[in-house]
VOVO-893890 format. One record per residue (C-alpha): z, x, y. Coordinates in steps of 0.02 Angstrom, whole numbers, padded with zeros to 5 digits, always signed. Example, Ala and Ser with C-alpha at 12.3 -4.5 7.8 and 13.67 -1.06 7.14 Angstrom:
+00390+00615-00225 +00357+00684-00053 
***
This chain:
+04146-04922-01339 +04093-04771-01236 +03918-04706-01261 +03997-04538-01305 +04069-04624-01459 +03899-04693-01510 +03800-04531-01522 +03820-04370-01619 +03741-04208-01563 +03675-04076-01683 +03598-03918-01610 +03461-03852-01724 +03455-03664-01714 +03278-03638-01775 +03209-03751-01640 +03304-03653-01508 +03226-03495-01573 +03052-03572-01563 +03088-03642-01389 +03150-03474-01327 +03007-03373-01398 +02878-03500-01335 +02945-03509-01157 +02965-03320-01149 +02780-03297-01187 +02710-03445-01088 +02837-03471-00949 +02903-03648-00933 +02757-03757-00876 +02767-03942-00836 +02716-04053-00982 +02715-04217-00886 +02780-04296-00726 +02862-04464-00691 +02827-04508-00509 +02800-04322-00476 +02967-04275-00556 +02924-04138-00682 +02975-04133-00865 +02966-03952-00922 +02902-03896-01089 +03071-03820-01134 +03154-03990-01115 +03026-04076-01225 +03033-03940-01359 +03222-03951-01365 +03230-04139-01388 +03079-04144-01505 +03151-04011-01618 +03326-04083-01618 +03282-04263-01655 +03147-04225-01784 +03245-04090-01876 +03151-04030-02030 +03012-04153-01992 +02969-04060-01832 +02804-03988-01894 +02721-03974-01721 +02566-04064-01781 +02459-04156-01654 +02504-04324-01731 +02691-04287-01728 +02688-04219-01549 +02585-04365-01483 +02700-04493-01563 +02857-04412-01496 +02782-04389-01323 +02753-04577-01311 +02935-04609-01355 +02997-04479-01231 +02889-04547-01091 +02968-04719-01115 +03140-04639-01116 +03103-04549-00952 +03039-04710-00873 +03205-04794-00907 +03302-04645-00840 +03196-04645-00682 +03237-04828-00655 +03423-04795-00683 +03420-04658-00551 +03327-04770-00428 +03465-04899-00453 +03591-04759-00420 +03679-04787-00585 +03714-04600-00587 +03837-04631-00443 +03942-04761-00535 +04122-04695-00542 +04149-04740-00726 +03990-04650-00780 +04028-04499-00669 +04204-04488-00742 +04137-04498-00920 +04009-04362-00886 +04140-04251-00804 +04261-04275-00949 +04125-04236-01075 +04070-04082-00979 +04250-04019-00973 +04274-04047-01158 +04109-03975-01217 +04102-03828-01097 +04277-03771-01139 +04244-03776-01326 +04071-03703-01295 +04143-03550-01208 +04279-03526-01337 +04169-03561-01488 +04027-03451-01428 +04127-03306-01358 +04290-03312-01455 +04291-03414-01615 +04119-03364-01681 +04146-03180-01642 +04317-03178-01726 +04251-03269-01880 +04108-03145-01899 +04230-03001-01872 +04345-03062-02012 +04197-03098-02125 +04129-02921-02106 +04300-02841-02124 +04339-02937-02283 +04198-02842-02366 +04309-02687-02367 +04480-02636-02432 +04558-02494-02333 +04693-02376-02399 +04819-02347-02257 +04973-02242-02224 +05083-02260-02072 +05226-02185-01974 +05331-02331-01912 +05448-02348-01762 +05540-02513-01772 +05578-02633-01629 +05682-02792-01628 +05589-02958-01604 +05641-02962-01419 +05665-02780-01369 +05728-02734-01197 +05627-02610-01093 +05741-02465-01136 +05721-02491-01323 +05533-02508-01306 +05522-02347-01207 +05630-02255-01333 +05522-02312-01480 +05362-02267-01387 +05431-02095-01342 +05474-02062-01526 +05300-02119-01578 +05213-02006-01452 +05319-01858-01509 +05265-01889-01690 +05085-01907-01633 +05093-01737-01548 +05162-01661-01709 +05013-01730-01806 +04893-01660-01676 +04975-01490-01698 +04938-01497-01886 +05106-01550-01959 +05068-01637-02127 +05068-01826-02117 +05195-01840-02258 +05319-01729-02168 +05300-01828-02006 +05337-01985-02107 +05491-01908-02188 +05558-01843-02022 +05521-01994-01912 +05474-02157-01998 +05588-02309-01996 +05497-02380-02148 +05617-02309-02277 +05538-02408-02419 +05383-02300-02412 +05457-02126-02391 +05422-02077-02571 +05242-02128-02545 +05221-02036-02380 +05209-02199-02283 +05084-02274-02404 +05045-02458-02370 +04915-02467-02507 +04749-02554-02482 +04739-02689-02349 +04604-02809-02295 +04576-02935-02156 +04661-03044-02099 +04822-02946-02074 +04976-03051-02033 +04993-03131-01862 +05047-03003-01733 +04950-02861-01816 +04777-02892-01743 +04778-02734-01638 +04833-02636-01791 +04689-02713-01889 +04567-02662-01752 +04628-02483-01761 +04629-02475-01952 +04450-02540-01965 +04390-02415-01834 +04468-02257-01907 +04361-02137-02011 +04433-02079-02177 +04565-01942-02153 +04596-01974-01967 +04753-02043-01886 +04775-02155-01734 +04875-02148-01575 +05032-02257-01578 +04986-02441-01594 +05102-02583-01541 +05125-02732-01659 +05253-02872-01668 +05361-02757-01776 +05355-02599-01671 +05244-02445-01652 +05136-02372-01791 +05031-02217-01814 +04900-02259-01946 +04797-02147-02058 +04652-02207-02166 +04640-02122-02336 +04502-02221-02421 +04378-02363-02396 +04306-02460-02543 +04210-02622-02572 +04329-02770-02567 +04410-02819-02731 +04447-02993-02662 +04544-03099-02788 +04549-03119-02976 +04608-03275-03070 +04709-03223-03223 +04828-03278-03361 +04943-03169-03465 +05048-03143-03618 +05198-03036-03568 +05293-02939-03700 +05450-02888-03607 +05542-02724-03618 +05730-02726-03642 +05819-02742-03475 +05937-02596-03506 +05797-02476-03553 +05640-02484-03444 +05568-02338-03541 +05579-02436-03702 +05420-02423-03804 +05482-02537-03943 +05389-02686-03874 +05221-02595-03881 +05189-02630-04067 +05219-02815-04036 +05096-02814-03893 +04968-02724-04000 +04992-02852-04139 +04968-02998-04019 +04813-02917-03947 +04742-02890-04123 +04772-03074-04169 +04686-03131-04010 +04534-03023-04046 +04528-03097-04221 +04519-03273-04147 +04699-03328-04127 +04724-03470-04002 +04772-03402-03829 +04888-03546-03786 +04979-03529-03952 +05003-03342-03924 +05077-03377-03752 +05198-03505-03822 +05251-03393-03966 +05264-03221-03886 +05262-03224-03694 +05424-03179-03607 +05367-03241-03435 +05459-03406-03415 +05369-03443-03250 +05198-03453-03334 +05240-03496-03514 +05228-03684-03486 +05059-03659-03399 +04976-03566-03544 +05012-03401-03458 +04919-03452-03300 +04962-03339-03152 +04826-03396-03032 +04729-03293-02908 +04798-03119-02873 +04744-03004-02734 +04762-02822-02687 +04927-02738-02650 +05031-02868-02745 +05074-02765-02899 +05099-02587-02956 +04942-02486-02923 +04906-02446-03105 +04927-02628-03154 +04815-02687-03011 +04681-02560-03055 +04681-02618-03236 +04669-02802-03188 +04524-02776-03068 +04433-02670-03196 +04415-02821-03314 +04226-02836-03328 +04195-03023-03353 +04268-03198-03362 +04354-03236-03528 +04383-03051-03566 +04555-03006-03636 +04628-02834-03601 +04718-02714-03714 +04905-02713-03671 +04938-02648-03493 +05107-02568-03459 +05216-02607-03307 +05401-02584-03275 +05427-02761-03345 +05338-02735-03509 +05165-02750-03587 +05040-02874-03514 +04889-02942-03606 +04780-03012-03467 +04640-03139-03480 +04517-03147-03338 +04474-03328-03291 +04366-03299-03137 +04337-03180-02993 +04305-03228-02813 +04141-03162-02746 +04082-03149-02568 +04042-03323-02502 +03888-03360-02397 +03936-03350-02214 +03925-03538-02184 +04053-03572-02322 +04165-03427-02276 +04163-03484-02095 +04244-03650-02140 +04384-03559-02232 +04415-03428-02097 +04411-03542-01944 +04574-03638-01980 +04665-03472-02006 +04611-03411-01834 +04677-03566-01747 +04857-03515-01781 +04834-03328-01760 +04876-03236-01599 +04711-03142-01606 +04630-03300-01537 +04735-03290-01379 +04700-03104-01364 +04513-03136-01376 +04528-03280-01251 +04614-03163-01129 +04470-03041-01149 +04346-03181-01108 +04446-03225-00952 +04448-03041-00900 +04259-03038-00922 +04237-03195-00816 +04349-03125-00679 +04252-02963-00677 +04079-03044-00673 +04129-03175-00545 +04200-03051-00420 +04376-03119-00434 +04486-03071-00287 +04672-03100-00263 +04755-03099-00092 +04927-03039-00147 +04995-03043+00030 +04953-03226+00054 +05021-03267-00119 +05186-03184-00072 +05192-03283+00092 +05163-03445-00001 +05300-03406-00129 +05422-03361+00011 +05389-03529+00096 +05433-03633-00058 +05600-03727-00041 +05756-03707-00147 +05723-03871-00240 +05553-03807-00300 +05607-03817-00484 +05675-03995-00471 +05580-04149-00529 +05591-04226-00356 +05503-04080-00267 +05353-04134-00164 +05220-04027-00082 +05265-04014+00102 +05125-04036+00229 +05204-03890+00322 +05168-03765+00182 +05045-03632+00243 +04866-03671+00189 +04794-03497+00164 +04670-03421+00044 +04752-03358-00115 +04604-03307-00224 +04417-03325-00247 +04279-03319-00379 +04124-03265-00283 +04104-03399-00148 +04227-03521-00228 +04396-03505-00142 +04568-03576-00184 +04704-03599-00055 +04892-03609-00062 +04877-03799-00050 +04771-03801-00209 +04903-03694-00295 +05045-03804-00230 +04968-03960-00306 +04940-03868-00471 +05124-03819-00473 +05177-03997-00433 +05071-04068-00575 +05124-03933-00697 +05296-04009-00717 +05327-03951-00895 +05315-03766-00853 +05403-03781-00685 +05554-03876-00753 +05584-03749-00891 +05683-03653-00759 +05857-03707-00700 +05858-03799-00534 +05880-03675-00393 +05792-03530-00481 +05703-03429-00345 +05518-03467-00332 +05477-03282-00346 +05542-03287-00526 +05448-03446-00572 +05279-03443-00486 +05203-03281-00558 +05203-03345-00738 +05130-03514-00691 +05008-03430-00572 +04938-03329-00717 +04897-03493-00807 +04821-03559-00646 +04706-03408-00631 +04655-03425-00814 +04617-03611-00795 +04512-03582-00640 +04418-03439-00723 +04370-03553-00868 +04326-03691-00745 +04215-03570-00648 +04125-03521-00807 +04106-03704-00856 +04018-03741-00692 +03896-03598-00718 +03860-03616-00904 +03695-03705-00873 +03633-03553-00776 +03668-03437-00923 +03634-03543-01077 +03476-03652-01081 +03541-03745-01234 +03697-03797-01139 +03590-03855-00993 +03485-03957-01114 +03640-04030-01195 +03716-04085-01030 +03552-04160-00967 +03534-04252-01132 +03708-04323-01121 +03691-04375-00939 +03525-04459-00968 +03594-04538-01128 +03733-04619-01025 +03605-04682-00898 +03493-04749-01036 +03638-04841-01115 +03690-04921-00950 +03515-04971-00889 +03470-05041-01061 +03633-05138-01067 +03597-05217-00899 +03412-05248-00923 +03402-05295-01107 +03561-05312-01210 +03669-05414-01091 +03522-05521-01040 +03477-05561-01221 +03657-05604-01263 +03699-05704-01105 +03534-05786-01055 +03557-05946-01157 +03408-06034-01076 +03292-05887-01104 +03355-05864-01282 +03328-06048-01323 +03154-06044-01248 +03111-05887-01349 +03175-05972-01507 +03071-06129-01479 +02913-06025-01458 +02948-05920-01612 +03054-06029-01727 +02922-06024-01864 +02976-05843-01890 +03151-05896-01939 +03143-05991-02104 +03250-06022-02253 +03165-05992-02419 +03196-06115-02559 +03383-06127-02588 +03499-06204-02715 +03654-06306-02676 +03788-06242-02796 +03955-06317-02848 +04088-06205-02925 +04202-06317-03029 +04383-06275-03073 +04488-06380-03193 +04676-06349-03199 +04693-06362-03388 +04668-06262-03548 +04650-06419-03657 +04474-06394-03725 +04450-06579-03768 +04498-06632-03592 +04390-06495-03514 +04243-06552-03621 +04258-06729-03552 +04258-06667-03371 +04113-06550-03407 +04009-06692-03487 +04034-06806-03337 +03994-06665-03213 +03830-06637-03306 +03770-06814-03275 +03867-06879-03124 +03884-06821-02943 +04039-06724-02894 +04121-06865-02796 +04125-06977-02951 +04200-06835-03055 +04336-06808-02926 +04373-06994-02913 +04392-07014-03101 +04500-06863-03144 +04602-06842-02984 +04672-07018-02977 +04852-06958-03004 +04847-06768-02981 +04722-06644-02912 +04655-06582-03078 +04474-06547-03030 +04423-06446-02877 +04259-06373-02822 +04181-06255-02694 +04011-06283-02619 +03887-06143-02586 +03703-06124-02542 +03609-05979-02621 +03432-05911-02611 +03333-05892-02771 +03344-05704-02789 +03527-05686-02737 +03655-05609-02855 +03749-05774-02865 +03600-05858-02949 +03586-05735-03094 +03692-05842-03211 +03602-06005-03166 +03432-06082-03200 +03327-06128-03048 +03331-06312-03099 +03423-06457-03019 +03566-06512-03131 +03579-06352-03234 +03755-06290-03273 +03834-06136-03347 +03946-06154-03501 +04128-06176-03457 +04252-06033-03482 +04440-06049-03509 +04562-05926-03431 +04726-05956-03524 +04823-05832-03415 +04780-05931-03258 +04781-06100-03346 +04608-06151-03286 +04429-06180-03341 +04276-06146-03232 +04088-06172-03228 +03946-06182-03103 +03813-06315-03070 +03649-06319-02974 +03671-06485-02883 +03498-06485-02805 +03354-06374-02747 +03330-06370-02558 +03152-06347-02494 +03102-06207-02375 +03146-06252-02195 +03158-06183-02018 +03328-06112-01973 +03420-06184-01825 +03454-06071-01676 +03636-06057-01728 +03588-06009-01907 +03466-05875-01848 +03551-05821-01687 +03577-05638-01734 +03394-05616-01781 +03335-05713-01628 +03440-05606-01510 +03372-05446-01590 +03192-05506-01572 +03224-05569-01396 +03290-05396-01352 +03131-05317-01420 +03025-05438-01317 +03127-05405-01160 +03114-05218-01186 +02926-05225-01211 +02906-05328-01053 +03022-05208-00961 +02924-05055-01018 +02762-05137-00959 +02839-05164-00788 +02905-04985-00779 +02735-04915-00824 +02661-05010-00677 +02802-04954-00561 +02805-04768-00605 +02655-04654-00624 +02656-04536-00775 +02538-04388-00780 +02523-04280-00937 +02450-04104-00935 +02345-04115-01093 +02312-03928-01101 +02499-03893-01104 +02525-04023-01241 +02381-03949-01343 +02461-03776-01331 +02610-03841-01431 +02506-03893-01581 +02537-03778-01730 +02432-03868-01859 
***
């Protein structure tokens, strides 16, 4: 098992805050050295705070104890480096893989995921009333259609700027015919809007009340939005109902109102809710569920109905009849969702982001930031030369990178350059994308799309390699992991493997310390089973077992068939298995008959065994563990003689908080 599978990392925020504030005010002095190699105070504070968690009280006793542990840890790491274990290919590969994995998620979590979660969390505190003018596009519009829709949208935008009423612009231009009577009214919306509408959400949440936006592109087309109102979020209400339906041929029918009033009156006088649903409700979808509708949110029902539902003041409250086009609803409030603490809301929001295109938009923004800060440069001329030199079979599975391809610089991030040969090998290895195109497709039609992925990958890789310069906590995490790998390997070689494989040393250690490995008093137990339910016969076997050894019982009753069997066990006095027995040689439990299985059973203490020394085989696990401890102690003593440790006491004292 890899060491990475044996340890779990938990970054403790409060300790980072303390570390940061401390080092900002004091610098980062050296706490101690191992053979003149410094261990900075920031490193010690990080690991002390992380491993002690809530117990990290920064008392002198606590700091002294942890310093002793960390000094021993650093001695072992120093030895591992002297043995050049940090150059072993397997360990280097594991560290590289871990760095790739953690740094990629670190960048995305820190700069993308966390920001998006906080953004949704803040936005969900508001409901926003929105109108729009809509210019529809097909799912895969051609450039001409896109231009035409954009031109129409800009024309409508100019009309709004000139003062034409929003409702008139909707009537004259909007493709959303369902909302014409409402002047483009979309009702109240809240985050998260459906996938493909992230840019629209950004615009809606940035508009002041009464103002309209420029045309905004979504997956459906172009929109001009106007915000009419902003209110605290209604969130969701859990409700049940009794529905008294109107007649289908007369939606204005008021004849059902007296029935609704009568049902409401009976409920207020104590009538059973479930009985009222079964007797009167016309909603067949909820009737069998005691009228249960579930959680309802904003913009699902007619405005007047929604307003009445969300005005219900408390759980258990039953409303007077509320009219809708369907009939009269008597609503019972079951519960109302409130704002969750951020930590809980985060766990609900995060999975939603993973399938939403806003994540890729935010990732692209991060990549743009990396390219800008790293001085990204593209040599378009050299890229064109490289593409022109690619052969006709470039999109075939058999294509190989020719040594005759020009090896010229294609792009750079600061001093890190990438050549056409680097790109060629990326294209060769990226078979899935390359083979999406028919064989013979010109390279100039294939390479640009794959090249964009190449640039993005290298931008993330560049950031990964420089994370430690920007984020001290990441630097601490990577150092901790690297040294953890070295510790695991050096301890395996020097202690664990030796204790497990050094049979002579293990036997010698056992002989010197075997008085530590003893059995307490034990009882030899026989569990009898008799294949019979004849109580008289069972009684005869039981009586003989009480007074005779087991071999005589077996000989007497198993002469023709195997009627009596037994299992032998050895138990210590306080074990669970002894609870039904007396600690006396010869004692037996009463027999019990199981007629379903056709057997009778009982237990007997055959004899009491005195305390004795365990053999090496019987105590091997304990002996190996103790031998490991002895080897490690001896090893630490040797390391302390080999490597000089110097502690700056004044720096250590400065950490003491109580």
